[in-house]
All heavy atoms as atom14 arrays in JSON, in Angstrom:
{
  "sequence": "MNGTEGETTGDERVDAAMARLGELEATPPAEHPAIFQDVHRRLQDALTGIDGEPA",
  "atom14_mask": [
    [1, 1, 1, 1, 1, 1, 1, 1, 0, 0, 0, 0, 0, 0],
    [1, 1, 1, 1, 1, 1, 1, 1, 0, 0, 0, 0, 0, 0],
    [1, 1, 1, 1, 0, 0, 0, 0, 0, 0, 0, 0, 0, 0],
    [1, 1, 1, 1, 1, 1, 1, 0, 0, 0, 0, 0, 0, 0],
    [1, 1, 1, 1, 1, 1, 1, 1, 1, 0, 0, 0, 0, 0],
    [1, 1, 1, 1, 0, 0, 0, 0, 0, 0, 0, 0, 0, 0],
    [1, 1, 1, 1, 1, 1, 1, 1, 1, 0, 0, 0, 0, 0],
    [1, 1, 1, 1, 1, 1, 1, 0, 0, 0, 0, 0, 0, 0],
    [1, 1, 1, 1, 1, 1, 1, 0, 0, 0, 0, 0, 0, 0],
    [1, 1, 1, 1, 0, 0, 0, 0, 0, 0, 0, 0, 0, 0],
    [1, 1, 1, 1, 1, 1, 1, 1, 0, 0, 0, 0, 0, 0],
    [1, 1, 1, 1, 1, 1, 1, 1, 1, 0, 0, 0, 0, 0],
    [1, 1, 1, 1, 1, 1, 1, 1, 1, 1, 1, 0, 0, 0],
    [1, 1, 1, 1, 1, 1, 1, 0, 0, 0, 0, 0, 0, 0],
    [1, 1, 1, 1, 1, 1, 1, 1, 0, 0, 0, 0, 0, 0],
    [1, 1, 1, 1, 1, 0, 0, 0, 0, 0, 0, 0, 0, 0],
    [1, 1, 1, 1, 1, 0, 0, 0, 0, 0, 0, 0, 0, 0],
    [1, 1, 1, 1, 1, 1, 1, 1, 0, 0, 0, 0, 0, 0],
    [1, 1, 1, 1, 1, 0, 0, 0, 0, 0, 0, 0, 0, 0],
    [1, 1, 1, 1, 1, 1, 1, 1, 1, 1, 1, 0, 0, 0],
    [1, 1, 1, 1, 1, 1, 1, 1, 0, 0, 0, 0, 0, 0],
    [1, 1, 1, 1, 0, 0, 0, 0, 0, 0, 0, 0, 0, 0],
    [1, 1, 1, 1, 1, 1, 1, 1, 1, 0, 0, 0, 0, 0],
    [1, 1, 1, 1, 1, 1, 1, 1, 0, 0, 0, 0, 0, 0],
    [1, 1, 1, 1, 1, 1, 1, 1, 1, 0, 0, 0, 0, 0],
    [1, 1, 1, 1, 1, 0, 0, 0, 0, 0, 0, 0, 0, 0],
    [1, 1, 1, 1, 1, 1, 1, 0, 0, 0, 0, 0, 0, 0],
    [1, 1, 1, 1, 1, 1, 1, 0, 0, 0, 0, 0, 0, 0],
    [1, 1, 1, 1, 1, 1, 1, 0, 0, 0, 0, 0, 0, 0],
    [1, 1, 1, 1, 1, 0, 0, 0, 0, 0, 0, 0, 0, 0],
    [1, 1, 1, 1, 1, 1, 1, 1, 1, 0, 0, 0, 0, 0],
    [1, 1, 1, 1, 1, 1, 1, 1, 1, 1, 0, 0, 0, 0],
    [1, 1, 1, 1, 1, 1, 1, 0, 0, 0, 0, 0, 0, 0],
    [1, 1, 1, 1, 1, 0, 0, 0, 0, 0, 0, 0, 0, 0],
    [1, 1, 1, 1, 1, 1, 1, 1, 0, 0, 0, 0, 0, 0],
    [1, 1, 1, 1, 1, 1, 1, 1, 1, 1, 1, 0, 0, 0],
    [1, 1, 1, 1, 1, 1, 1, 1, 1, 0, 0, 0, 0, 0],
    [1, 1, 1, 1, 1, 1, 1, 1, 0, 0, 0, 0, 0, 0],
    [1, 1, 1, 1, 1, 1, 1, 0, 0, 0, 0, 0, 0, 0],
    [1, 1, 1, 1, 1, 1, 1, 1, 1, 1, 0, 0, 0, 0],
    [1, 1, 1, 1, 1, 1, 1, 1, 1, 1, 1, 0, 0, 0],
    [1, 1, 1, 1, 1, 1, 1, 1, 1, 1, 1, 0, 0, 0],
    [1, 1, 1, 1, 1, 1, 1, 1, 0, 0, 0, 0, 0, 0],
    [1, 1, 1, 1, 1, 1, 1, 1, 1, 0, 0, 0, 0, 0],
    [1, 1, 1, 1, 1, 1, 1, 1, 0, 0, 0, 0, 0, 0],
    [1, 1, 1, 1, 1, 0, 0, 0, 0, 0, 0, 0, 0, 0],
    [1, 1, 1, 1, 1, 1, 1, 1, 0, 0, 0, 0, 0, 0],
    [1, 1, 1, 1, 1, 1, 1, 0, 0, 0, 0, 0, 0, 0],
    [1, 1, 1, 1, 0, 0, 0, 0, 0, 0, 0, 0, 0, 0],
    [1, 1, 1, 1, 1, 1, 1, 1, 0, 0, 0, 0, 0, 0],
    [1, 1, 1, 1, 1, 1, 1, 1, 0, 0, 0, 0, 0, 0],
    [1, 1, 1, 1, 0, 0, 0, 0, 0, 0, 0, 0, 0, 0],
    [1, 1, 1, 1, 1, 1, 1, 1, 1, 0, 0, 0, 0, 0],
    [1, 1, 1, 1, 1, 1, 1, 0, 0, 0, 0, 0, 0, 0],
    [1, 1, 1, 1, 1, 0, 0, 0, 0, 0, 0, 0, 0, 0]
  ],
  "atom14_positions": [
    [[90.64, 91.06, 76.57], [89.81, 92.08, 75.96], [88.94, 92.73, 77.03], [88.38, 92.06, 77.86], [88.89, 91.47, 74.9], [89.59, 90.88, 73.73], [89.87, 92.23, 72.61], [90.38, 91.38, 71.19], [0.0, 0.0, 0.0], [0.0, 0.0, 0.0], [0.0, 0.0, 0.0], [0.0, 0.0, 0.0], [0.0, 0.0, 0.0], [0.0, 0.0, 0.0]],
    [[88.82, 94.06, 76.95], [88.01, 94.75, 77.94], [86.69, 95.26, 77.38], [85.94, 95.92, 78.06], [88.79, 95.9, 78.59], [89.19, 96.95, 77.59], [88.53, 97.14, 76.58], [90.27, 97.64, 77.85], [0.0, 0.0, 0.0], [0.0, 0.0, 0.0], [0.0, 0.0, 0.0], [0.0, 0.0, 0.0], [0.0, 0.0, 0.0], [0.0, 0.0, 0.0]],
    [[86.41, 94.95, 76.12], [85.16, 95.36, 75.52], [85.13, 96.79, 75.0], [84.09, 97.25, 74.56], [0.0, 0.0, 0.0], [0.0, 0.0, 0.0], [0.0, 0.0, 0.0], [0.0, 0.0, 0.0], [0.0, 0.0, 0.0], [0.0, 0.0, 0.0], [0.0, 0.0, 0.0], [0.0, 0.0, 0.0], [0.0, 0.0, 0.0], [0.0, 0.0, 0.0]],
    [[86.26, 97.51, 75.07], [86.25, 98.89, 74.62], [87.0, 99.11, 73.33], [86.96, 100.2, 72.77], [86.85, 99.82, 75.7], [88.19, 99.44, 75.93], [86.05, 99.78, 76.98], [0.0, 0.0, 0.0], [0.0, 0.0, 0.0], [0.0, 0.0, 0.0], [0.0, 0.0, 0.0], [0.0, 0.0, 0.0], [0.0, 0.0, 0.0], [0.0, 0.0, 0.0]],
    [[87.69, 98.08, 72.82], [88.45, 98.25, 71.59], [87.52, 98.58, 70.43], [86.52, 97.91, 70.21], [89.24, 96.98, 71.24], [90.45, 96.75, 72.11], [90.11, 96.01, 73.4], [89.0, 95.44, 73.5], [90.93, 96.0, 74.3], [0.0, 0.0, 0.0], [0.0, 0.0, 0.0], [0.0, 0.0, 0.0], [0.0, 0.0, 0.0], [0.0, 0.0, 0.0]],
    [[87.85, 99.65, 69.71], [87.09, 100.02, 68.53], [85.81, 100.77, 68.83], [85.16, 101.24, 67.93], [0.0, 0.0, 0.0], [0.0, 0.0, 0.0], [0.0, 0.0, 0.0], [0.0, 0.0, 0.0], [0.0, 0.0, 0.0], [0.0, 0.0, 0.0], [0.0, 0.0, 0.0], [0.0, 0.0, 0.0], [0.0, 0.0, 0.0], [0.0, 0.0, 0.0]],
    [[85.44, 100.87, 70.09], [84.23, 101.59, 70.45], [84.59, 103.01, 70.86], [85.58, 103.23, 71.53], [83.51, 100.89, 71.6], [83.05, 99.49, 71.27], [82.42, 98.79, 72.46], [81.99, 99.47, 73.39], [82.39, 97.56, 72.44], [0.0, 0.0, 0.0], [0.0, 0.0, 0.0], [0.0, 0.0, 0.0], [0.0, 0.0, 0.0], [0.0, 0.0, 0.0]],
    [[83.77, 103.95, 70.45], [83.98, 105.33, 70.87], [82.67, 105.88, 71.41], [81.59, 105.4, 71.07], [84.47, 106.23, 69.72], [83.46, 106.28, 68.72], [85.77, 105.74, 69.14], [0.0, 0.0, 0.0], [0.0, 0.0, 0.0], [0.0, 0.0, 0.0], [0.0, 0.0, 0.0], [0.0, 0.0, 0.0], [0.0, 0.0, 0.0], [0.0, 0.0, 0.0]],
    [[82.8, 106.89, 72.24], [81.62, 107.51, 72.84], [81.27, 108.82, 72.15], [80.2, 109.35, 72.37], [81.87, 107.82, 74.32], [82.92, 108.78, 74.43], [82.24, 106.55, 75.08], [0.0, 0.0, 0.0], [0.0, 0.0, 0.0], [0.0, 0.0, 0.0], [0.0, 0.0, 0.0], [0.0, 0.0, 0.0], [0.0, 0.0, 0.0], [0.0, 0.0, 0.0]],
    [[82.22, 109.34, 71.38], [82.02, 110.64, 70.76], [82.59, 111.77, 71.61], [82.6, 112.91, 71.19], [0.0, 0.0, 0.0], [0.0, 0.0, 0.0], [0.0, 0.0, 0.0], [0.0, 0.0, 0.0], [0.0, 0.0, 0.0], [0.0, 0.0, 0.0], [0.0, 0.0, 0.0], [0.0, 0.0, 0.0], [0.0, 0.0, 0.0], [0.0, 0.0, 0.0]],
    [[83.06, 111.46, 72.8], [83.68, 112.45, 73.68], [85.12, 112.02, 73.88], [85.38, 110.95, 74.45], [82.94, 112.53, 75.01], [83.45, 113.64, 75.9], [84.69, 113.7, 76.14], [82.63, 114.44, 76.38], [0.0, 0.0, 0.0], [0.0, 0.0, 0.0], [0.0, 0.0, 0.0], [0.0, 0.0, 0.0], [0.0, 0.0, 0.0], [0.0, 0.0, 0.0]],
    [[86.06, 112.83, 73.42], [87.48, 112.47, 73.5], [87.93, 112.2, 74.93], [88.76, 111.33, 75.17], [88.34, 113.56, 72.89], [88.18, 113.69, 71.39], [89.02, 114.8, 70.81], [89.95, 115.28, 71.49], [88.76, 115.19, 69.67], [0.0, 0.0, 0.0], [0.0, 0.0, 0.0], [0.0, 0.0, 0.0], [0.0, 0.0, 0.0], [0.0, 0.0, 0.0]],
    [[87.4, 112.96, 75.89], [87.8, 112.78, 77.29], [87.37, 111.42, 77.81], [88.13, 110.73, 78.48], [87.21, 113.88, 78.17], [87.69, 115.28, 77.78], [86.86, 116.34, 78.44], [85.48, 116.21, 77.96], [84.46, 116.94, 78.37], [84.65, 117.87, 79.28], [83.26, 116.77, 77.87], [0.0, 0.0, 0.0], [0.0, 0.0, 0.0], [0.0, 0.0, 0.0]],
    [[86.16, 111.01, 77.47], [85.65, 109.72, 77.92], [86.4, 108.6, 77.2], [86.79, 107.6, 77.83], [84.13, 109.62, 77.68], [83.62, 108.23, 78.0], [83.4, 110.67, 78.51], [0.0, 0.0, 0.0], [0.0, 0.0, 0.0], [0.0, 0.0, 0.0], [0.0, 0.0, 0.0], [0.0, 0.0, 0.0], [0.0, 0.0, 0.0], [0.0, 0.0, 0.0]],
    [[86.64, 108.76, 75.91], [87.37, 107.74, 75.16], [88.77, 107.55, 75.72], [89.24, 106.41, 75.84], [87.43, 108.11, 73.68], [86.06, 108.06, 73.01], [85.15, 107.4, 73.54], [85.91, 108.69, 71.94], [0.0, 0.0, 0.0], [0.0, 0.0, 0.0], [0.0, 0.0, 0.0], [0.0, 0.0, 0.0], [0.0, 0.0, 0.0], [0.0, 0.0, 0.0]],
    [[89.44, 108.64, 76.09], [90.79, 108.54, 76.65], [90.76, 107.84, 78.0], [91.63, 107.02, 78.3], [91.41, 109.93, 76.79], [0.0, 0.0, 0.0], [0.0, 0.0, 0.0], [0.0, 0.0, 0.0], [0.0, 0.0, 0.0], [0.0, 0.0, 0.0], [0.0, 0.0, 0.0], [0.0, 0.0, 0.0], [0.0, 0.0, 0.0], [0.0, 0.0, 0.0]],
    [[89.75, 108.13, 78.8], [89.62, 107.47, 80.1], [89.39, 105.97, 79.91], [90.05, 105.14, 80.57], [88.47, 108.08, 80.9], [0.0, 0.0, 0.0], [0.0, 0.0, 0.0], [0.0, 0.0, 0.0], [0.0, 0.0, 0.0], [0.0, 0.0, 0.0], [0.0, 0.0, 0.0], [0.0, 0.0, 0.0], [0.0, 0.0, 0.0], [0.0, 0.0, 0.0]],
    [[88.5, 105.62, 79.02], [88.2, 104.22, 78.78], [89.39, 103.47, 78.19], [89.6, 102.29, 78.47], [86.98, 104.07, 77.88], [85.71, 104.68, 78.47], [85.27, 104.02, 80.09], [84.8, 102.36, 79.64], [0.0, 0.0, 0.0], [0.0, 0.0, 0.0], [0.0, 0.0, 0.0], [0.0, 0.0, 0.0], [0.0, 0.0, 0.0], [0.0, 0.0, 0.0]],
    [[90.2, 104.16, 77.41], [91.39, 103.53, 76.83], [92.35, 103.07, 77.92], [93.08, 102.08, 77.74], [92.09, 104.49, 75.87], [0.0, 0.0, 0.0], [0.0, 0.0, 0.0], [0.0, 0.0, 0.0], [0.0, 0.0, 0.0], [0.0, 0.0, 0.0], [0.0, 0.0, 0.0], [0.0, 0.0, 0.0], [0.0, 0.0, 0.0], [0.0, 0.0, 0.0]],
    [[92.37, 103.76, 79.03], [93.24, 103.37, 80.14], [92.9, 101.97, 80.64], [93.77, 101.25, 81.14], [93.11, 104.34, 81.33], [93.69, 105.67, 81.13], [95.06, 105.97, 81.67], [95.89, 104.99, 82.28], [96.4, 105.07, 83.5], [96.13, 106.1, 84.27], [97.2, 104.14, 83.96], [0.0, 0.0, 0.0], [0.0, 0.0, 0.0], [0.0, 0.0, 0.0]],
    [[91.65, 101.56, 80.5], [91.26, 100.22, 80.95], [92.0, 99.14, 80.17], [92.21, 98.04, 80.68], [89.75, 100.03, 80.83], [88.9, 100.92, 81.73], [87.43, 100.7, 81.44], [89.22, 100.68, 83.2], [0.0, 0.0, 0.0], [0.0, 0.0, 0.0], [0.0, 0.0, 0.0], [0.0, 0.0, 0.0], [0.0, 0.0, 0.0], [0.0, 0.0, 0.0]],
    [[92.42, 99.47, 78.95], [93.18, 98.51, 78.15], [94.53, 98.19, 78.75], [95.14, 97.18, 78.4], [0.0, 0.0, 0.0], [0.0, 0.0, 0.0], [0.0, 0.0, 0.0], [0.0, 0.0, 0.0], [0.0, 0.0, 0.0], [0.0, 0.0, 0.0], [0.0, 0.0, 0.0], [0.0, 0.0, 0.0], [0.0, 0.0, 0.0], [0.0, 0.0, 0.0]],
    [[95.0, 99.02, 79.65], [96.28, 98.79, 80.3], [96.21, 97.71, 81.38], [97.24, 97.21, 81.82], [96.79, 100.09, 80.94], [97.04, 101.19, 79.94], [97.4, 102.5, 80.61], [97.94, 102.48, 81.73], [97.15, 103.56, 80.01], [0.0, 0.0, 0.0], [0.0, 0.0, 0.0], [0.0, 0.0, 0.0], [0.0, 0.0, 0.0], [0.0, 0.0, 0.0]],
    [[95.01, 97.37, 81.8], [94.86, 96.42, 82.9], [95.48, 95.06, 82.61], [96.1, 94.46, 83.48], [93.38, 96.26, 83.27], [92.73, 97.48, 83.89], [91.22, 97.26, 83.99], [93.34, 97.8, 85.24], [0.0, 0.0, 0.0], [0.0, 0.0, 0.0], [0.0, 0.0, 0.0], [0.0, 0.0, 0.0], [0.0, 0.0, 0.0], [0.0, 0.0, 0.0]],
    [[95.31, 94.58, 81.4], [95.82, 93.25, 81.05], [97.34, 93.18, 81.13], [97.89, 92.12, 81.41], [95.36, 92.85, 79.65], [93.87, 92.61, 79.57], [93.43, 92.21, 78.18], [94.26, 91.68, 77.4], [92.26, 92.42, 77.87], [0.0, 0.0, 0.0], [0.0, 0.0, 0.0], [0.0, 0.0, 0.0], [0.0, 0.0, 0.0], [0.0, 0.0, 0.0]],
    [[98.01, 94.29, 80.88], [99.48, 94.3, 80.83], [100.12, 94.77, 82.14], [101.34, 94.86, 82.21], [99.95, 95.19, 79.69], [0.0, 0.0, 0.0], [0.0, 0.0, 0.0], [0.0, 0.0, 0.0], [0.0, 0.0, 0.0], [0.0, 0.0, 0.0], [0.0, 0.0, 0.0], [0.0, 0.0, 0.0], [0.0, 0.0, 0.0], [0.0, 0.0, 0.0]],
    [[99.31, 95.06, 83.14], [99.87, 95.54, 84.4], [99.57, 94.57, 85.52], [98.55, 93.86, 85.5], [99.31, 96.93, 84.78], [97.89, 96.83, 84.89], [99.68, 97.99, 83.77], [0.0, 0.0, 0.0], [0.0, 0.0, 0.0], [0.0, 0.0, 0.0], [0.0, 0.0, 0.0], [0.0, 0.0, 0.0], [0.0, 0.0, 0.0], [0.0, 0.0, 0.0]],
    [[100.44, 94.52, 86.51], [100.2, 93.64, 87.65], [98.97, 94.12, 88.44], [98.68, 95.33, 88.48], [101.47, 93.76, 88.49], [102.33, 94.78, 87.88], [101.71, 95.23, 86.6], [0.0, 0.0, 0.0], [0.0, 0.0, 0.0], [0.0, 0.0, 0.0], [0.0, 0.0, 0.0], [0.0, 0.0, 0.0], [0.0, 0.0, 0.0], [0.0, 0.0, 0.0]],
    [[98.26, 93.21, 89.06], [97.07, 93.57, 89.82], [97.31, 94.66, 90.87], [96.42, 95.46, 91.13], [96.64, 92.26, 90.49], [97.14, 91.2, 89.55], [98.44, 91.75, 89.01], [0.0, 0.0, 0.0], [0.0, 0.0, 0.0], [0.0, 0.0, 0.0], [0.0, 0.0, 0.0], [0.0, 0.0, 0.0], [0.0, 0.0, 0.0], [0.0, 0.0, 0.0]],
    [[98.5, 94.74, 91.41], [98.8, 95.76, 92.42], [98.69, 97.18, 91.84], [98.47, 98.13, 92.58], [100.19, 95.55, 92.99], [0.0, 0.0, 0.0], [0.0, 0.0, 0.0], [0.0, 0.0, 0.0], [0.0, 0.0, 0.0], [0.0, 0.0, 0.0], [0.0, 0.0, 0.0], [0.0, 0.0, 0.0], [0.0, 0.0, 0.0], [0.0, 0.0, 0.0]],
    [[98.82, 97.31, 90.53], [98.72, 98.62, 89.88], [97.31, 98.95, 89.4], [97.04, 100.08, 89.0], [99.69, 98.68, 88.7], [101.15, 98.6, 89.13], [102.1, 98.63, 87.96], [101.75, 99.18, 86.9], [103.21, 98.1, 88.11], [0.0, 0.0, 0.0], [0.0, 0.0, 0.0], [0.0, 0.0, 0.0], [0.0, 0.0, 0.0], [0.0, 0.0, 0.0]],
    [[96.4, 98.0, 89.46], [95.03, 98.22, 88.98], [94.29, 99.32, 89.73], [93.61, 100.13, 89.09], [94.24, 96.91, 89.01], [94.69, 95.92, 87.99], [94.04, 94.72, 87.78], [95.75, 95.93, 87.12], [94.66, 94.04, 86.82], [95.7, 94.76, 86.42], [0.0, 0.0, 0.0], [0.0, 0.0, 0.0], [0.0, 0.0, 0.0], [0.0, 0.0, 0.0]],
    [[94.4, 99.4, 91.06], [93.67, 100.48, 91.75], [94.03, 101.87, 91.24], [93.14, 102.72, 91.08], [94.06, 100.3, 93.22], [94.34, 98.84, 93.34], [95.0, 98.48, 92.03], [0.0, 0.0, 0.0], [0.0, 0.0, 0.0], [0.0, 0.0, 0.0], [0.0, 0.0, 0.0], [0.0, 0.0, 0.0], [0.0, 0.0, 0.0], [0.0, 0.0, 0.0]],
    [[95.29, 102.1, 90.95], [95.7, 103.42, 90.45], [95.08, 103.7, 89.09], [94.67, 104.83, 88.8], [97.22, 103.5, 90.37], [0.0, 0.0, 0.0], [0.0, 0.0, 0.0], [0.0, 0.0, 0.0], [0.0, 0.0, 0.0], [0.0, 0.0, 0.0], [0.0, 0.0, 0.0], [0.0, 0.0, 0.0], [0.0, 0.0, 0.0], [0.0, 0.0, 0.0]],
    [[94.99, 102.69, 88.25], [94.37, 102.86, 86.93], [92.88, 103.15, 87.1], [92.34, 104.07, 86.48], [94.61, 101.63, 86.04], [96.09, 101.52, 85.7], [93.75, 101.7, 84.77], [96.48, 100.24, 84.98], [0.0, 0.0, 0.0], [0.0, 0.0, 0.0], [0.0, 0.0, 0.0], [0.0, 0.0, 0.0], [0.0, 0.0, 0.0], [0.0, 0.0, 0.0]],
    [[92.2, 102.38, 87.95], [90.78, 102.62, 88.17], [90.53, 104.0, 88.76], [89.58, 104.68, 88.38], [90.18, 101.54, 89.09], [90.0, 100.21, 88.42], [90.55, 99.06, 88.97], [89.27, 100.08, 87.25], [90.37, 97.82, 88.38], [89.09, 98.85, 86.64], [89.64, 97.71, 87.21], [0.0, 0.0, 0.0], [0.0, 0.0, 0.0], [0.0, 0.0, 0.0]],
    [[91.38, 104.44, 89.67], [91.22, 105.78, 90.24], [91.39, 106.85, 89.18], [90.66, 107.85, 89.15], [92.22, 105.99, 91.38], [91.87, 105.2, 92.62], [92.95, 105.27, 93.69], [94.07, 105.7, 93.44], [92.6, 104.84, 94.89], [0.0, 0.0, 0.0], [0.0, 0.0, 0.0], [0.0, 0.0, 0.0], [0.0, 0.0, 0.0], [0.0, 0.0, 0.0]],
    [[92.37, 106.67, 88.29], [92.58, 107.64, 87.22], [91.39, 107.68, 86.27], [90.93, 108.76, 85.88], [93.87, 107.32, 86.46], [94.15, 108.33, 85.37], [94.17, 109.54, 85.67], [94.34, 107.92, 84.21], [0.0, 0.0, 0.0], [0.0, 0.0, 0.0], [0.0, 0.0, 0.0], [0.0, 0.0, 0.0], [0.0, 0.0, 0.0], [0.0, 0.0, 0.0]],
    [[90.87, 106.51, 85.9], [89.7, 106.45, 85.01], [88.52, 107.15, 85.69], [87.82, 107.95, 85.06], [89.36, 104.99, 84.64], [88.01, 104.91, 83.94], [90.45, 104.38, 83.78], [0.0, 0.0, 0.0], [0.0, 0.0, 0.0], [0.0, 0.0, 0.0], [0.0, 0.0, 0.0], [0.0, 0.0, 0.0], [0.0, 0.0, 0.0], [0.0, 0.0, 0.0]],
    [[88.32, 106.87, 86.96], [87.22, 107.49, 87.69], [87.36, 109.02, 87.7], [86.39, 109.75, 87.44], [87.19, 106.94, 89.12], [86.05, 107.43, 89.92], [86.19, 108.38, 90.9], [84.74, 107.1, 89.88], [85.01, 108.62, 91.44], [84.11, 107.87, 90.84], [0.0, 0.0, 0.0], [0.0, 0.0, 0.0], [0.0, 0.0, 0.0], [0.0, 0.0, 0.0]],
    [[88.56, 109.51, 87.98], [88.8, 110.95, 88.01], [88.53, 111.57, 86.65], [87.87, 112.61, 86.53], [90.24, 111.25, 88.44], [90.55, 112.76, 88.5], [92.02, 113.04, 88.65], [92.86, 112.37, 87.66], [93.01, 112.77, 86.39], [92.37, 113.84, 85.96], [93.79, 112.11, 85.56], [0.0, 0.0, 0.0], [0.0, 0.0, 0.0], [0.0, 0.0, 0.0]],
    [[89.02, 110.92, 85.59], [88.82, 111.45, 84.24], [87.34, 111.51, 83.87], [86.88, 112.47, 83.25], [89.56, 110.59, 83.22], [91.06, 110.72, 83.29], [91.7, 109.7, 82.34], [93.13, 109.71, 82.39], [93.9, 109.79, 81.3], [93.37, 109.85, 80.1], [95.21, 109.78, 81.43], [0.0, 0.0, 0.0], [0.0, 0.0, 0.0], [0.0, 0.0, 0.0]],
    [[86.59, 110.47, 84.24], [85.16, 110.46, 83.94], [84.42, 111.52, 84.74], [83.52, 112.18, 84.22], [84.58, 109.07, 84.19], [85.07, 107.98, 83.24], [84.54, 106.62, 83.68], [84.69, 108.28, 81.8], [0.0, 0.0, 0.0], [0.0, 0.0, 0.0], [0.0, 0.0, 0.0], [0.0, 0.0, 0.0], [0.0, 0.0, 0.0], [0.0, 0.0, 0.0]],
    [[84.81, 111.71, 85.99], [84.21, 112.78, 86.79], [84.49, 114.14, 86.16], [83.59, 114.98, 86.1], [84.76, 112.76, 88.21], [84.13, 111.7, 89.09], [84.64, 111.8, 90.51], [85.84, 111.88, 90.74], [83.73, 111.78, 91.46], [0.0, 0.0, 0.0], [0.0, 0.0, 0.0], [0.0, 0.0, 0.0], [0.0, 0.0, 0.0], [0.0, 0.0, 0.0]],
    [[85.71, 114.35, 85.73], [86.07, 115.62, 85.09], [85.23, 115.85, 83.83], [84.78, 116.96, 83.56], [87.55, 115.67, 84.74], [88.46, 115.77, 85.95], [87.96, 116.03, 87.07], [89.68, 115.57, 85.78], [0.0, 0.0, 0.0], [0.0, 0.0, 0.0], [0.0, 0.0, 0.0], [0.0, 0.0, 0.0], [0.0, 0.0, 0.0], [0.0, 0.0, 0.0]],
    [[85.03, 114.78, 83.05], [84.24, 114.9, 81.83], [82.79, 115.24, 82.17], [82.19, 116.09, 81.51], [84.31, 113.6, 81.03], [0.0, 0.0, 0.0], [0.0, 0.0, 0.0], [0.0, 0.0, 0.0], [0.0, 0.0, 0.0], [0.0, 0.0, 0.0], [0.0, 0.0, 0.0], [0.0, 0.0, 0.0], [0.0, 0.0, 0.0], [0.0, 0.0, 0.0]],
    [[82.24, 114.62, 83.21], [80.87, 114.93, 83.61], [80.74, 116.35, 84.11], [79.77, 117.04, 83.82], [80.4, 113.96, 84.71], [80.01, 112.57, 84.24], [79.74, 111.68, 85.45], [78.79, 112.63, 83.34], [0.0, 0.0, 0.0], [0.0, 0.0, 0.0], [0.0, 0.0, 0.0], [0.0, 0.0, 0.0], [0.0, 0.0, 0.0], [0.0, 0.0, 0.0]],
    [[81.72, 116.79, 84.86], [81.69, 118.15, 85.39], [81.71, 119.16, 84.25], [81.08, 120.22, 84.34], [82.89, 118.4, 86.33], [82.8, 117.47, 87.4], [82.9, 119.79, 86.88], [0.0, 0.0, 0.0], [0.0, 0.0, 0.0], [0.0, 0.0, 0.0], [0.0, 0.0, 0.0], [0.0, 0.0, 0.0], [0.0, 0.0, 0.0], [0.0, 0.0, 0.0]],
    [[82.42, 118.84, 83.2], [82.56, 119.78, 82.09], [81.48, 119.73, 81.04], [81.53, 120.47, 80.06], [0.0, 0.0, 0.0], [0.0, 0.0, 0.0], [0.0, 0.0, 0.0], [0.0, 0.0, 0.0], [0.0, 0.0, 0.0], [0.0, 0.0, 0.0], [0.0, 0.0, 0.0], [0.0, 0.0, 0.0], [0.0, 0.0, 0.0], [0.0, 0.0, 0.0]],
    [[80.47, 118.89, 81.2], [79.43, 118.74, 80.17], [78.78, 120.08, 79.84], [78.7, 120.48, 78.7], [78.38, 117.7, 80.57], [78.99, 116.3, 80.46], [77.14, 117.8, 79.68], [78.05, 115.2, 80.91], [0.0, 0.0, 0.0], [0.0, 0.0, 0.0], [0.0, 0.0, 0.0], [0.0, 0.0, 0.0], [0.0, 0.0, 0.0], [0.0, 0.0, 0.0]],
    [[78.29, 120.75, 80.85], [77.62, 122.04, 80.63], [78.39, 123.19, 81.24], [77.85, 124.28, 81.39], [76.22, 122.0, 81.24], [75.29, 121.03, 80.52], [75.37, 120.96, 79.28], [74.49, 120.36, 81.2], [0.0, 0.0, 0.0], [0.0, 0.0, 0.0], [0.0, 0.0, 0.0], [0.0, 0.0, 0.0], [0.0, 0.0, 0.0], [0.0, 0.0, 0.0]],
    [[79.61, 122.92, 81.65], [80.39, 123.96, 82.3], [79.95, 124.19, 83.73], [80.38, 125.12, 84.38], [0.0, 0.0, 0.0], [0.0, 0.0, 0.0], [0.0, 0.0, 0.0], [0.0, 0.0, 0.0], [0.0, 0.0, 0.0], [0.0, 0.0, 0.0], [0.0, 0.0, 0.0], [0.0, 0.0, 0.0], [0.0, 0.0, 0.0], [0.0, 0.0, 0.0]],
    [[79.09, 123.31, 84.23], [78.58, 123.41, 85.59], [79.14, 122.27, 86.42], [79.3, 121.16, 85.91], [77.05, 123.32, 85.61], [76.35, 124.41, 84.83], [76.43, 125.76, 85.53], [76.43, 125.78, 86.78], [76.51, 126.78, 84.83], [0.0, 0.0, 0.0], [0.0, 0.0, 0.0], [0.0, 0.0, 0.0], [0.0, 0.0, 0.0], [0.0, 0.0, 0.0]],
    [[79.45, 122.49, 87.69], [79.89, 121.4, 88.55], [78.82, 120.32, 88.64], [77.63, 120.64, 88.63], [80.12, 122.05, 89.91], [80.2, 123.51, 89.63], [79.44, 123.77, 88.36], [0.0, 0.0, 0.0], [0.0, 0.0, 0.0], [0.0, 0.0, 0.0], [0.0, 0.0, 0.0], [0.0, 0.0, 0.0], [0.0, 0.0, 0.0], [0.0, 0.0, 0.0]],
    [[79.26, 119.06, 88.71], [78.31, 117.95, 88.81], [77.75, 117.85, 90.21], [78.32, 118.24, 91.17], [78.99, 116.65, 88.43], [0.0, 0.0, 0.0], [0.0, 0.0, 0.0], [0.0, 0.0, 0.0], [0.0, 0.0, 0.0], [0.0, 0.0, 0.0], [0.0, 0.0, 0.0], [0.0, 0.0, 0.0], [0.0, 0.0, 0.0], [0.0, 0.0, 0.0]]
  ]
}
């Protein structure tokens, strides 16, 4: 369990990024960095888009 099941933030972009963390349990550790990088990128994109201004 990653602590995100059933929890939502109210922002679809953030929820989709956090859902990727659920993939960690089913993937080999060698693939974890790519998942973390994708989650990080998605969260950055969501922050950048909050007010339509670059973060």
